C-alpha positions in Angstrom: 150.2 -70.3 120.8 149.3 -66.7 120.1 149.0 -65.8 116.4 150.0 -62.5 115.0 146.5 -60.9 115.1 146.7 -57.2 114.3 150.6 -57.3 114.1 151.9 -57.0 110.6 155.3 -56.8 109.0 156.0 -53.4 107.5 158.8 -51.3 106.1 159.9 -48.8 108.7 162.8 -46.9 107.3 165.8 -48.0 105.3 164.0 -48.3 101.9 165.8 -47.6 98.7 165.6 -44.0 97.5 167.7 -44.7 94.4 165.3 -47.3 92.9 163.8 -44.9 90.4 164.7 -41.5 89.0 163.9 -38.7 91.5 161.7 -35.7 90.6 162.5 -32.0 91.3 159.5 -29.7 91.5 159.0 -26.6 89.3 160.2 -24.2 92.0 163.2 -26.4 92.9 162.1 -26.5 96.6 161.2 -30.2 96.9 162.6 -33.5 95.8 160.4 -36.5 95.4 161.7 -40.1 95.6 160.1 -43.5 95.4 161.0 -45.3 98.7 159.6 -48.7 99.3 155.8 -48.5 99.5 155.7 -44.7 99.8 156.9 -41.5 98.2 159.2 -39.3 100.2 159.1 -35.5 99.8 162.4 -33.9 100.8 163.4 -30.3 101.1 166.2 -29.4 98.7 167.6 -26.8 101.1 167.5 -28.7 104.5 167.6 -32.3 103.3 164.8 -33.1 105.7 161.8 -35.3 104.8 158.7 -33.1 104.6 156.0 -35.7 103.9 155.6 -39.5 103.4 153.0 -40.1 100.8 151.6 -43.4 102.0 148.8 -45.4 100.5 150.4 -48.0 98.1 150.4 -51.6 99.3 153.4 -52.7 97.2 156.6 -51.3 95.8 156.4 -47.8 94.3 157.9 -48.1 90.8 157.6 -44.5 89.5 157.0 -40.9 90.4 156.0 -38.2 87.8 154.9 -34.6 88.0 151.4 -33.9 86.7 151.9 -32.0 83.4 148.7 -30.1 83.8 149.2 -29.1 87.5 152.7 -28.5 88.8 151.5 -28.9 92.4 150.5 -32.5 91.9 152.4 -35.7 91.4 151.5 -39.2 90.1 152.9 -42.4 91.6 152.6 -45.9 90.2 153.1 -49.2 92.0 153.3 -52.9 91.6 150.0 -53.1 93.5 148.3 -52.1 90.2 147.3 -48.6 91.1 148.2 -45.0 90.1 147.7 -42.4 92.8 147.5 -38.6 92.4 148.9 -36.6 95.3 149.1 -33.0 96.4 152.7 -33.2 97.5 152.8 -29.8 99.3 150.1 -30.9 101.8 150.7 -34.7 101.6 147.1 -35.4 100.5 145.9 -38.2 98.3 143.6 -36.8 95.6 142.6 -39.8 93.5 143.4 -43.5 93.0 143.3 -45.1 89.6 142.9 -48.8 89.7 144.5 -50.4 86.7 144.5 -54.0 87.9 148.0 -54.9 86.5 151.4 -54.4 88.1 152.9 -51.1 86.8 156.7 -50.9 86.4 157.2 -47.4 84.9 155.1 -44.2 84.3 155.5 -41.5 81.7 153.5 -38.4 80.5 153.7 -35.5 78.1 152.0 -32.1 78.2 151.1 -32.6 74.5 149.1 -35.7 75.3 146.4 -34.5 77.7 144.3 -37.0 79.6 146.7 -39.9 78.8 149.3 -41.6 80.9 151.8 -44.1 79.5 152.6 -47.1 81.6 154.9 -50.1 81.3 153.1 -53.3 82.4 153.4 -57.0 81.7 152.3 -58.3 78.3 150.4 -60.9 80.2 148.4 -60.6 83.4 151.0 -62.9 85.1 153.1 -60.8 87.4 156.1 -63.0 86.8 156.2 -62.4 83.1 159.5 -61.0 81.7 157.9 -59.5 78.6 156.7 -55.9 79.0 154.7 -53.5 76.9 154.2 -49.7 76.8 150.5 -48.9 76.9 148.5 -45.7 76.8 146.1 -45.3 79.7 143.2 -43.0 79.1 142.2 -41.2 82.3 138.5 -41.5 83.1 136.5 -38.4 83.7 135.1 -39.0 87.1 135.0 -37.1 90.3 135.2 -40.2 92.6 138.4 -40.6 94.7 138.8 -44.3 93.6 138.2 -44.9 89.9 138.6 -47.9 87.6 141.0 -47.2 84.7 140.8 -50.1 82.3 141.0 -48.3 78.9 144.4 -49.4 77.7 145.9 -49.3 74.2 149.3 -50.8 73.3 152.0 -48.5 71.9 155.1 -50.6 71.9 155.7 -54.2 72.6 158.8 -55.9 74.1 160.1 -52.9 76.0 162.4 -52.7 79.1 161.1 -52.4 82.6 163.9 -50.0 83.4 162.5 -46.5 83.6 165.6 -44.9 82.0 165.1 -46.9 78.8 162.1 -45.0 77.5 161.8 -41.2 76.8 159.5 -38.8 75.1 160.9 -36.8 72.1 160.5 -33.1 71.2 157.0 -31.8 71.7 155.7 -35.3 72.5 155.8 -36.2 68.7 157.4 -39.5 69.3 158.6 -41.8 72.1 161.8 -43.9 72.0 162.5 -47.2 73.7 165.8 -49.1 74.0 166.2 -52.7 74.9 169.1 -55.0 74.4 170.6 -54.2 71.0 167.5 -52.5 69.6 166.3 -48.9 69.5 162.6 -48.4 68.6 161.0 -45.0 67.9 157.2 -44.6 67.7 155.7 -41.6 65.9 152.2 -40.7 67.1 151.0 -38.8 64.0 152.1 -41.5 61.7 151.2 -44.3 64.2 154.3 -46.0 62.9 157.5 -47.2 64.6 161.0 -47.5 63.2 163.4 -50.1 64.7 167.2 -49.8 64.6 169.7 -52.5 65.6 173.3 -52.7 66.5 175.7 -55.6 66.4 176.5 -57.3 69.7 180.2 -56.4 69.6 181.9 -53.7 67.5 185.3 -54.1 65.8 187.2 -53.0 68.9 185.4 -55.5 71.1 183.1 -53.0 72.8 179.6 -54.1 73.9 176.9 -52.2 72.1 174.0 -53.1 74.5 171.8 -50.2 75.3 171.7 -49.1 79.0 169.8 -45.8 79.0 168.2 -43.2 76.7 167.3 -39.5 76.7 165.6 -37.3 74.0 166.5 -33.7 73.2 163.7 -31.3 74.2 164.1 -28.9 71.2 165.7 -31.0 68.4 165.2 -34.3 66.8 168.0 -36.1 68.6 168.1 -39.2 70.7 171.1 -39.9 73.1 171.7 -43.5 74.0 174.2 -45.0 76.5 175.9 -48.3 76.1 177.7 -51.0 78.1 181.1 -50.1 76.6 180.8 -46.5 78.0 180.0 -44.9 74.7 177.2 -42.4 74.0 175.5 -42.3 70.6 173.6 -39.3 69.3 171.0 -40.5 66.8 169.5 -38.2 64.1 167.3 -38.6 61.0 165.6 -41.5 62.6 162.3 -40.7 61.0 163.7 -42.5 58.0 164.4 -46.2 58.2 167.6 -46.1 56.1 168.9 -42.6 56.3 169.5 -42.4 60.1 172.9 -41.3 61.4 174.6 -41.3 64.7 177.8 -39.7 66.2 179.7 -41.2 69.1 180.9 -39.7 72.4 183.3 -41.6 74.6 184.6 -40.8 78.1 183.2 -43.4 80.5 185.4 -46.6 80.8 182.4 -48.7 81.8 178.7 -48.8 81.2 176.8 -45.5 81.1 174.4 -45.4 84.0 172.1 -42.5 83.1 171.6 -39.7 80.5 169.6 -36.5 80.8 169.3 -33.4 78.6 168.9 -30.0 80.3 165.4 -28.3 79.8 166.8 -26.0 77.0 168.8 -28.8 75.4 172.1 -26.9 75.7 173.8 -29.6 77.7 173.8 -33.4 78.0 174.5 -35.0 81.4 175.9 -38.5 81.8 177.1 -40.6 84.7 178.3 -44.1 85.5 180.5 -46.2 87.9 183.2 -43.5 87.9 181.2 -41.4 90.3 181.7 -38.4 88.0 179.0 -36.2 86.5 179.9 -35.3 82.9 178.4 -32.3 81.2 178.6 -32.3 77.4 178.0 -29.2 75.3 175.4 -30.0 72.7 176.8 -29.5 69.2 180.2 -28.8 70.8 180.8 -32.3 72.3 184.6 -31.7 72.6 183.8 -29.2 75.4 183.1 -31.1 78.7 182.8 -30.2 82.3 183.3 -32.7 85.2 182.0 -32.9 88.7 184.1 -35.7 90.3 184.2 -37.6 93.6 180.5 -37.9 94.1 181.0 -41.0 96.2 179.4 -43.9 94.4 178.2 -45.0 90.9 175.6 -42.8 89.3 172.3 -44.7 88.6 169.9 -41.8 87.7 170.2 -38.2 86.7 167.4 -35.6 86.9 167.2 -31.9 86.2 164.7 -29.3 87.6 162.3 -27.8 85.1 164.0 -24.4 85.5 167.5 -25.9 85.0 168.8 -24.6 88.3 169.3 -27.9 90.1 170.7 -31.2 89.0 170.1 -34.4 90.9 172.0 -37.7 90.8 171.0 -41.0 92.4 173.8 -43.3 93.5 174.3 -47.0 94.0 174.9 -46.5 97.8 171.3 -45.4 98.2 172.1 -41.7 98.1 170.7 -38.7 96.3 173.0 -35.7 95.6 171.6 -32.3 94.8 173.9 -30.1 92.6 173.7 -26.5 91.6 174.2 -26.3 87.8 177.1 -28.8 87.8 179.2 -26.5 89.9 179.0 -27.7 93.5 177.1 -30.1 95.7 174.4 -28.3 97.7 172.8 -31.2 99.6 173.2 -34.9 100.1 170.2 -37.1 101.1 171.7 -40.4 102.3 169.5 -43.5 102.8 170.4 -46.8 104.4 173.5 -48.1 102.5 172.7 -51.5 101.1 175.4 -53.8 99.7 175.2 -57.3 98.5 175.4 -58.6 102.1 175.9 -57.5 105.7 179.0 -59.1 107.2 178.6 -57.5 110.6 175.6 -58.1 112.9 172.9 -55.5 113.3 173.8 -53.3 116.3 172.3 -50.4 118.2 174.7 -47.6 119.4 174.0 -47.1 123.1 174.6 -43.4 122.8 172.7 -42.3 119.7 170.3 -45.2 119.5 171.2 -45.5 115.9 171.3 -48.7 113.9 174.9 -49.7 113.0 175.9 -52.0 110.2 178.1 -52.2 107.1 177.9 -49.1 105.0 180.1 -48.0 102.1 183.1 -50.4 101.5 185.3 -50.2 104.6 182.8 -48.2 106.6 180.2 -48.6 109.3 177.1 -46.5 108.9 175.1 -45.0 111.8 171.4 -44.9 110.8 168.6 -43.2 112.7 165.6 -45.5 112.8 163.3 -42.7 114.1 164.2 -40.1 111.5 164.9 -42.7 108.7 168.1 -40.9 107.9 171.8 -41.7 108.0 173.6 -39.8 110.8 177.2 -40.4 109.7 179.8 -42.9 108.3 182.8 -44.1 110.3 185.8 -45.0 108.1 187.2 -48.2 109.6 189.6 -49.4 106.9 190.9 -45.8 106.3 192.1 -46.7 102.8 190.9 -45.4 99.4 188.5 -47.8 97.8 189.4 -48.7 94.2 186.5 -49.6 91.9 188.1 -52.5 90.0 186.5 -55.9 89.4 188.4 -58.8 91.0 190.5 -56.6 93.3 190.5 -57.9 96.9 190.3 -55.0 99.5 189.9 -54.8 103.3 186.3 -55.4 104.4 184.7 -54.9 107.8 183.4 -58.3 109.0 182.8 -57.9 112.8 181.8 -55.1 115.1 180.6 -54.7 118.7 179.8 -52.0 121.3 180.3 -52.0 125.0 177.4 -51.3 127.3 177.9 -47.6 127.6 178.9 -46.9 124.0 182.3 -45.7 125.1 184.2 -48.4 123.0 183.7 -49.9 119.6 185.6 -53.0 118.4 185.9 -53.8 114.7 187.5 -56.6 112.7 188.7 -56.1 109.1 190.1 -58.7 106.8 191.5 -59.2 103.3 192.3 -62.4 101.5 194.7 -62.2 98.6 194.9 -65.1 96.1 198.6 -65.9 96.7 199.0 -64.6 100.3 197.7 -65.4 103.7 194.6 -63.9 105.3 195.2 -60.4 106.7 193.2 -59.6 109.9 193.2 -56.4 112.0 191.4 -55.9 115.3 190.7 -52.2 116.0 189.4 -50.6 119.1 187.8 -47.2 118.9 187.2 -44.7 121.8 184.3 -42.3 121.8 185.4 -38.7 121.7 183.1 -36.2 123.4 184.5 -33.2 121.5 184.1 -34.6 118.0 181.0 -36.7 119.0 182.4 -39.6 117.1 184.8 -42.6 117.5 188.5 -42.2 117.3 191.0 -45.0 116.7 192.7 -46.0 120.0 194.4 -49.4 119.4 195.2 -51.5 116.3 196.1 -55.2 116.8 197.6 -56.7 113.7 197.0 -60.4 113.4 195.2 -60.8 116.7 194.7 -64.5 115.8 196.4 -66.9 113.4 193.1 -67.5 111.5 189.8 -65.9 110.8 187.8 -64.5 113.7 184.5 -66.3 114.1 182.9 -64.3 117.0 183.4 -61.3 119.2 181.5 -59.7 122.1 181.9 -57.2 124.9 181.0 -57.8 128.5 178.0 -55.6 128.8 177.4 -55.7 132.5 176.2 -52.3 133.7 178.2 -52.5 137.0 181.3 -54.0 135.6 184.5 -52.4 136.9 186.6 -53.3 133.8 186.0 -53.2 130.1 186.6 -56.6 128.5 186.3 -57.9 124.9 186.4 -61.6 123.9 187.3 -62.8 120.4 187.1 -66.4 119.1 189.0 -67.7 116.1 189.4 -70.7 113.9 192.9 -71.1 115.2 191.3 -73.0 118.2 191.6 -70.2 120.8 189.6 -67.5 122.3 191.3 -64.4 123.7 190.2 -61.9 126.3 191.3 -58.3 125.7 191.2 -55.9 128.7 191.3 -52.2 128.9 194.2 -50.8 131.0 194.1 -47.2 132.3 197.2 -45.0 132.0 199.6 -45.3 134.9 202.8 -43.5 134.0 202.3 -40.1 132.3 199.3 -38.0 131.7 199.9 -37.9 127.9 199.4 -41.6 127.5 195.8 -42.7 127.0 194.1 -46.0 127.9 195.4 -49.0 126.1 194.3 -52.6 125.4 196.2 -55.8 126.1 195.5 -59.5 125.9 194.5 -60.8 129.4 193.8 -64.5 128.7 194.0 -67.1 126.0 191.7 -70.1 126.3 191.2 -73.4 124.4 189.4 -76.7 124.8 190.9 -79.9 123.6 192.0 -78.4 120.3 188.5 -77.8 119.1 187.5 -74.7 117.1 185.3 -72.1 118.9 182.3 -70.9 116.9 180.5 -68.4 119.1 180.7 -66.7 122.5 178.4 -64.8 124.8 178.5 -63.1 128.2 175.7 -63.4 130.8 173.7 -60.2 131.6 175.7 -59.6 134.9 179.0 -60.4 133.3 179.8 -63.2 135.8 179.8 -66.0 133.1 181.2 -66.5 129.6 179.9 -69.2 127.4 182.1 -70.3 124.5 181.0 -73.1 122.1 183.6 -75.5 120.7 181.9 -77.3 117.9 179.4 -79.7 119.8 180.5 -78.7 123.4 179.5 -75.5 125.3 182.1 -74.4 127.9 181.2 -72.0 130.7 184.0 -69.8 132.1 184.4 -67.4 135.0 185.9 -64.1 133.7 187.1 -63.2 137.2 189.5 -66.1 137.5 189.3 -67.7 134.0 188.4 -71.0 135.5 186.5 -73.5 133.4 183.3 -73.9 135.5 181.4 -76.6 133.5 180.8 -78.1 130.1 177.4 -78.7 128.5 176.8 -81.3 125.9 173.8 -82.0 123.7 172.7 -84.3 120.9 175.1 -84.2 117.8 175.4 -81.0 115.9 177.7 -78.0 116.0 176.5 -75.0 118.0 175.5 -72.1 115.8 174.1 -69.6 118.3 174.4 -69.0 122.0 172.2 -66.7 124.1 171.8 -66.2 127.9 168.4 -65.6 129.4 167.8 -62.2 131.1 166.1 -60.9 134.3 164.0 -63.7 135.8 165.3 -66.2 133.2 169.0 -65.5 133.7 169.6 -69.0 134.9 169.0 -70.4 131.4 171.4 -70.7 128.5 170.0 -71.4 125.0 171.7 -72.6 121.9 170.9 -73.7 118.3 172.6 -76.6 116.6 173.3 -77.5 113.0 171.1 -80.5 113.5 168.0 -78.3 113.7 167.7 -78.3 117.5 166.9 -75.5 119.9 168.3 -76.4 123.3 167.8 -74.8 126.7 170.2 -75.6 129.7 169.6 -74.8 133.3 172.8 -73.4 134.7 171.9 -74.1 138.3 171.6 -77.9 137.7 174.0 -77.9 134.6 171.5 -80.1 132.8 169.4 -79.9 129.6 166.0 -78.2 130.6 164.3 -78.8 127.3 164.9 -79.0 123.5 162.8 -78.8 120.4 163.3 -79.6 116.8 163.3 -76.5 114.6 165.7 -75.1 112.0 166.6 -71.8 113.7 168.6 -69.5 111.5 168.9 -66.7 114.1 168.4 -66.5 117.8 168.5 -63.3 119.8 167.4 -61.8 123.1 165.6 -58.6 124.0 167.9 -56.6 126.3 165.0 -55.1 128.2 162.9 -58.2 128.9 163.0 -62.0 129.3 161.8 -62.5 125.7 163.8 -64.3 123.0 163.1 -64.3 119.2 163.8 -67.3 117.0 163.7 -67.0 113.2 163.1 -70.4 111.7 163.5 -71.3 108.0 160.9 -73.7 106.6 159.8 -74.3 103.0 161.7 -71.3 101.6 160.1 -68.9 104.1 161.0 -67.7 107.5 158.7 -68.0 110.6 159.1 -66.0 113.8 158.6 -67.4 117.4 158.8 -65.1 120.5 159.1 -67.0 123.8 160.4 -67.0 127.3 162.8 -69.8 128.3 160.8 -70.6 131.4 157.5 -71.1 129.6 156.6 -73.9 127.2 154.1 -71.9 125.2 155.4 -69.2 122.8 154.2 -65.7 123.4 153.8 -64.9 119.7 154.2 -66.6 116.4 154.1 -65.3 112.8 154.2 -67.6 109.8 156.1 -66.5 106.6 157.3 -63.1 107.7 159.4 -63.0 104.5 160.8 -65.3 101.8 164.3 -66.7 102.2 166.4 -66.9 105.3 166.8 -64.2 108.0 170.4 -64.0 109.3 170.5 -60.4 110.7 168.1 -58.9 113.3 168.1 -56.7 116.4 165.9 -55.6 119.3 166.0 -51.8 119.3 164.9 -50.1 122.6 161.9 -47.8 122.2 162.1 -44.1 123.1 158.7 -44.3 124.7 157.2 -47.5 126.1 154.0 -48.8 124.5 151.0 -49.5 126.7 149.6 -52.5 125.0 147.3 -54.7 127.0 146.8 -57.4 124.4 148.8 -60.6 125.0 149.9 -60.9 121.4 151.7 -57.5 121.3 153.0 -57.1 124.8 156.5 -58.3 123.7 156.7 -55.1 121.5 156.1 -52.7 124.5 159.7 -52.1 125.4 161.7 -52.9 122.2 161.0 -53.1 118.5 162.3 -56.0 116.4 164.0 -55.2 113.1 165.4 -57.7 110.6 167.0 -57.8 107.2 165.5 -60.0 104.4 167.6 -61.8 101.8 166.9 -58.8 99.4 168.4 -56.4 102.0 165.0 -54.9 103.0 164.8 -53.6 106.6 161.5 -54.8 108.1 159.9 -54.5 111.5 156.7 -55.5 113.3 154.0 -53.0 114.0 150.6 -53.0 115.7 147.5 -51.3 114.4 147.4 -49.1 117.5 150.9 -48.0 116.9 150.2 -47.2 113.3 147.1 -45.2 114.3 149.2 -43.2 116.8 151.9 -42.5 114.2 149.2 -41.4 111.7 147.6 -39.1 114.3 150.9 -37.5 115.3 151.8 -36.9 111.7 148.6 -35.1 111.1 149.3 -32.8 114.0 152.7 -31.8 112.6 151.4 -28.9 110.5 154.3 -26.7 109.5 154.1 -23.2 108.2 155.2 -22.7 104.5 156.2 -26.4 104.3 159.3 -25.9 106.4 161.3 -29.1 107.1 160.8 -30.7 110.5 164.3 -30.2 111.8 165.5 -30.8 115.4 165.9 -27.1 115.8 162.2 -26.6 114.8 161.1 -29.2 117.2 163.1 -27.5 120.0 161.7 -24.0 119.4 158.4 -24.8 117.6 156.2 -24.8 120.7 157.6 -21.6 122.0 157.2 -19.9 118.6 153.6 -21.1 118.4 152.8 -19.9 121.9 154.4 -16.5 121.2 152.5 -16.3 118.0 149.2 -17.0 119.8 150.0 -14.5 122.5 150.8 -11.8 120.0 147.7 -12.5 118.0 145.5 -12.2 121.1 147.2 -8.9 122.1 146.8 -7.5 118.6 143.2 -8.4 118.5 142.6 -6.8 121.8 144.3 -3.6 120.8 143.1 -3.3 117.2 139.9 -1.3 116.7 137.8 -2.2 113.7 137.4 0.2 110.9 133.9 1.5 110.0 132.2 -1.3 108.1 130.1 1.0 106.1 132.9 3.2 104.7 132.2 3.7 101.0 135.8 4.7 100.3 137.3 1.5 101.8 134.7 -0.7 100.0 135.3 1.0 96.7 139.1 0.6 96.9 139.1 -3.0 98.0 136.2 -4.6 96.1 136.2 -2.8 92.8 138.4 -4.3 90.0 141.5 -2.2 89.3 140.7 -1.6 85.6 137.4 0.1 86.3 138.5 2.2 89.3 138.5 6.1 88.9 141.7 8.0 89.3 143.4 8.0 92.7 143.0 11.8 93.0 139.2 11.4 92.9 139.1 8.8 95.7 141.8 10.4 97.8 139.6 12.9 99.7 137.0 10.3 100.6 139.7 7.9 101.8 141.5 10.5 103.9 138.3 11.6 105.6 137.5 8.1 106.5 140.9 7.7 108.1 140.5 10.9 110.1 137.1 9.8 111.4 138.4 6.5 112.6 141.3 8.1 114.5 139.0 10.5 116.3 136.7 7.7 117.2 139.5 5.7 118.8 140.7 8.7 120.7 137.2 9.3 122.1 137.2 5.7 123.3 140.6 6.1 125.0 139.8 9.4 126.7 137.7 8.1 129.6 140.7 6.1 130.8 142.9 9.2 130.7 140.3 11.3 132.4 140.0 8.8 135.3 143.7 8.7 135.7 143.9 12.5 135.9 141.0 12.8 138.3 142.6 10.3 140.6 145.9 12.2 140.5 144.1 15.5 141.3 142.3 13.8 144.3 145.7 12.6 145.6 147.2 16.1 145.3 144.2 17.7 147.0 144.3 15.5 150.1 147.1 17.4 151.7 145.4 20.8 151.5 143.4 22.5 154.3 139.6 22.4 154.5 139.1 26.2 154.3 141.0 26.3 151.0 138.8 23.5 149.7 135.6 25.4 150.6 136.9 28.5 148.8 137.7 26.4 145.7 134.1 25.0 145.7 132.6 28.5 146.0 134.8 29.8 143.2 134.0 26.9 140.9 130.2 27.4 141.6 130.5 31.1 140.7 132.3 30.2 137.5 129.6 27.7 136.5 126.9 30.4 137.2 128.7 33.0 135.0 129.4 30.5 132.1 126.4 28.2 131.7 127.3 27.4 128.1 130.6 25.7 129.0 128.8 23.2 131.3 127.4 21.5 128.2 130.9 20.2 127.2 132.8 17.6 129.1 136.4 18.0 130.0 137.4 15.4 127.4 135.6 17.4 124.7 137.2 20.6 125.7 140.6 19.1 125.7 140.0 17.6 122.2 138.9 20.9 120.8 142.0 22.6 122.1 144.2 19.8 120.5 142.5 20.0 117.1 142.8 23.8 117.1 146.6 23.5 117.4 146.9 21.0 114.6 148.2 22.1 111.2 145.7 21.1 108.5 147.4 22.9 105.6 148.5 19.5 104.0 144.9 18.5 103.7 143.8 21.6 101.9 146.7 21.4 99.5 145.8 17.8 98.8 142.1 18.6 98.1 143.0 21.5 95.8 145.3 19.3 93.7 
């Protein structure tokens, strides 16, 4: 058995970008987000990712601009380090090793050399008690520095980054947790604690959810679970504090943020509405509605030009002064669970799975960006607890990506289950899927499985669905026959059953000649051409959970997993059990480009991976404890470029890459060290002028632009003549500080003379070429004349040279230059010198 060796499990896209509050740079050009184990730098204008700041080995828990240098940013992580980056170039400057997991990071320009971190009150990572501590930055030029000088500021604080904020001028810091608000004053070195009752008289919940401090005034804004906002004042006295209440949100306030000048207060929650309150005129409010999902964080650029909101659907929205949405950065939408399988769109090679409620999302794994959402339910989603709405539970693509099948269902308390089967056709003009056929109540009960016949040479398009009503149905595409206006339509071609048993899963063979349908403990094999039951396969007791055909040289095998923790392999040529092994397989899937199969096995609370070929008893690869919990969703995604790995342990990754979802909805994949080195080398080569986003248009024209730029530079360097290096006028103008230079009129004559000399020098260099061209032209004209005339010209020219010996000292070029200079008007120079 081959162990994992240099293959490791990594995050490769799909990480949360809404985990912590984003940061907008001082010039409003870039947006920085914590994303898994890295920090992503986005362009606010193009929405493209400029850099991935990679270096942390655990979850990044905070991003903060360096108060003393606006071109640098701090990031903290659960790996116990704080890293300082140059985000414009994507360079790691320094690493501070704290040694404890860090959950939030804060800083103030009035507290130089100090960072404030939230860490566990104990060294135990699992501790639920947190403290705010001041970390004194060591004065060292080393790139990796130990930072152990910590001093406690506040105890029993929240790990939520939005529950702590600095006050005006860094004079105090406020923390909210539960029903308590605590304010610590640095000069007094004293804290005041204010408490609220759990419920008010009207039954509202007073629990604190978020906090923000006014930048110019002693005012603290707090958000609460009942949707109210409280503005606290006079909190520097224990008993004389006051607060006023603002109320618009009907549910918990998700985030609060003051603008840099303190003129407005921004708030957001589950209503997907950004509310802008006028400070000291709270009755005046502005709204920006329909932002798509609940607001979890709000950030404002230092110049107040851009607002930024993070949303519960893993999205970041960039807003221009609460007026309009200028950009949307959409990450992989993560709900509580994924009801559909992970799929790959054959056309766009995008990962497809559940997205927003009632939608499918198409997510680019290469660019780590959502391409678009497809509205399946086509109904407005209502944010109300306990309300049952339609949900997409199944989806499948055909082999060419021309058709998409979806199943949506809704279960009301007092009514029967509603099920719709929809078939979508790909439209070349809109480059998206368009609804073609809707089948209401395709089965009498819930659909348990659905698959297309994905044979490349299949003449017909066929879909099979299995249901708990005891039947499986074959749906076939019929081309239009009568009129040209009618498009293709779908109809039920066959209904199958087996002894009244409930079908659980179905699967087509690679060539489409066989269909396997499991009925509890029996596997039936059918011929789609005639719908004849070919054979039945039985195995030791246990209902079949997964079915999978072998491919290529292993196409004669059919594999299945059972509820009794067995993995079985049948030989379809002999219709007998080839082999079986005892393992709790939670998911079994095949690589469409090779004979390999992957089995995720759950054991002792963790999931192990085995990659094998059905024809070989020894697994090709195994990896223990790839993640905690059970893996139920995974996919082999074909690579754009085939890897050329010669090592036995990683050859199964050459054609396809294996992605899987953990129980915490993290998208993970397997990567080799050689592949990571290649990605790192390619990222270093992508040097972009002026930090322009790496868009597809740039990739298309970048090489041509660079080639044209090189050609133009070489041509300019060839044509350009250097100025005289010893010119006193040029040196004096360029190297002397402006405040000690003499007047411009004094230097003008020297500067103009230097320019005139340089022009004459260049003309003298160019004259020999002109002289050669003229002499060649004269020779060509003289070839047609007679010899006597040529001899007479020679005698005349000799007599002229005898009469004027002085002119023989000058060349033709010098004579021509003298005539040209004589004709020039130099009156402008004398006027300039006289002035």
